[in-house]
C-alpha positions in Angstrom: 108.5 111.4 124.2 105.8 109.0 123.0 106.2 107.3 119.6 102.9 105.5 119.8 100.9 106.1 116.6 97.3 106.9 116.9 94.8 107.8 114.2 94.2 111.5 113.9 91.3 113.0 112.1 92.2 115.8 109.7 90.0 117.8 107.3 91.1 118.9 103.9 88.7 120.6 101.6 85.7 119.4 103.5 86.9 115.8 103.5 87.9 113.9 106.6 90.9 111.7 106.7 92.3 109.4 109.4 96.1 109.5 109.5 98.4 107.5 111.7 100.6 109.8 113.7 102.9 109.6 116.7 101.5 111.6 119.7 104.4 114.0 119.7 103.9 114.8 116.0 100.2 115.5 116.2 100.5 119.3 116.3 102.8 119.3 113.2 100.4 117.0 111.3 97.4 119.3 112.1 99.4 122.4 111.1 100.4 120.6 107.9 96.8 119.6 107.1 95.7 123.2 107.6 98.4 124.5 105.4 97.7 122.0 102.7 94.0 122.7 102.9 94.6 126.4 102.5 96.8 125.8 99.5 94.2 123.5 97.9 91.4 125.9 98.6 93.4 128.7 97.0 93.9 126.6 93.9 90.2 125.5 93.8 89.3 129.2 94.2 91.0 130.1 90.9 88.5 128.0 89.0 91.2 126.8 86.7 91.7 123.4 88.2 88.8 120.9 88.6 88.8 117.7 90.6 90.2 116.9 94.0 93.0 114.8 92.6 94.2 117.5 90.3 93.9 120.1 93.0 96.0 117.9 95.3 98.6 117.3 92.6 98.9 121.1 91.9 99.1 121.9 95.6 101.8 119.2 96.0 103.8 120.6 93.1 103.6 124.1 94.5 104.7 122.9 98.0 107.5 120.8 96.5 108.7 123.8 94.6 108.6 126.0 97.7 110.5 123.4 99.7 113.2 123.0 97.0 113.6 126.7 96.4 113.6 127.5 100.1 116.2 124.7 100.8 119.1 126.7 99.3 122.0 125.2 97.4 123.3 122.9 100.1 123.4 119.3 99.0 122.4 118.1 102.5 119.3 120.2 102.6 118.3 119.1 99.1 118.6 115.4 100.1 116.6 115.9 103.2 113.9 117.8 101.3 113.9 115.1 98.6 113.4 112.4 101.2 110.7 114.3 103.0 108.9 115.0 99.7 109.2 111.3 98.7 107.7 110.3 102.0 104.9 112.9 101.7 104.1 111.8 98.2 103.8 108.1 99.3 101.5 109.2 102.1 99.3 111.2 99.8 99.1 108.3 97.4 98.0 106.0 100.1 95.4 108.4 101.4 94.0 109.0 97.9 93.8 105.3 97.2 91.8 104.8 100.4 89.6 107.7 99.4 89.0 106.2 96.0 88.1 102.8 97.4 85.6 104.4 99.8 84.0 106.3 96.8 83.7 103.1 94.8 81.8 101.3 97.6 
């Protein structure tokens, strides 16, 4: 299994992002990006939430809720979900910061 990280282009709500990803995790990243994009498009489609940042936060909250509810009552599962959500939140924060810097230039 290769653990080399390469930049992978993903598209979410008509925006392109470069994300470092190990070769053996590329399919999962692309599936995650599609799933997130679908959730964000669904939220945008309601017309109740405006702005990419707010849509991303709402999608993140919805996905976090699904992960926690789907995790069951086992403490081990909750800790794993919590760690994964923390890592995902950090990644989203970094991506949004890069996006904002690009918009300001």
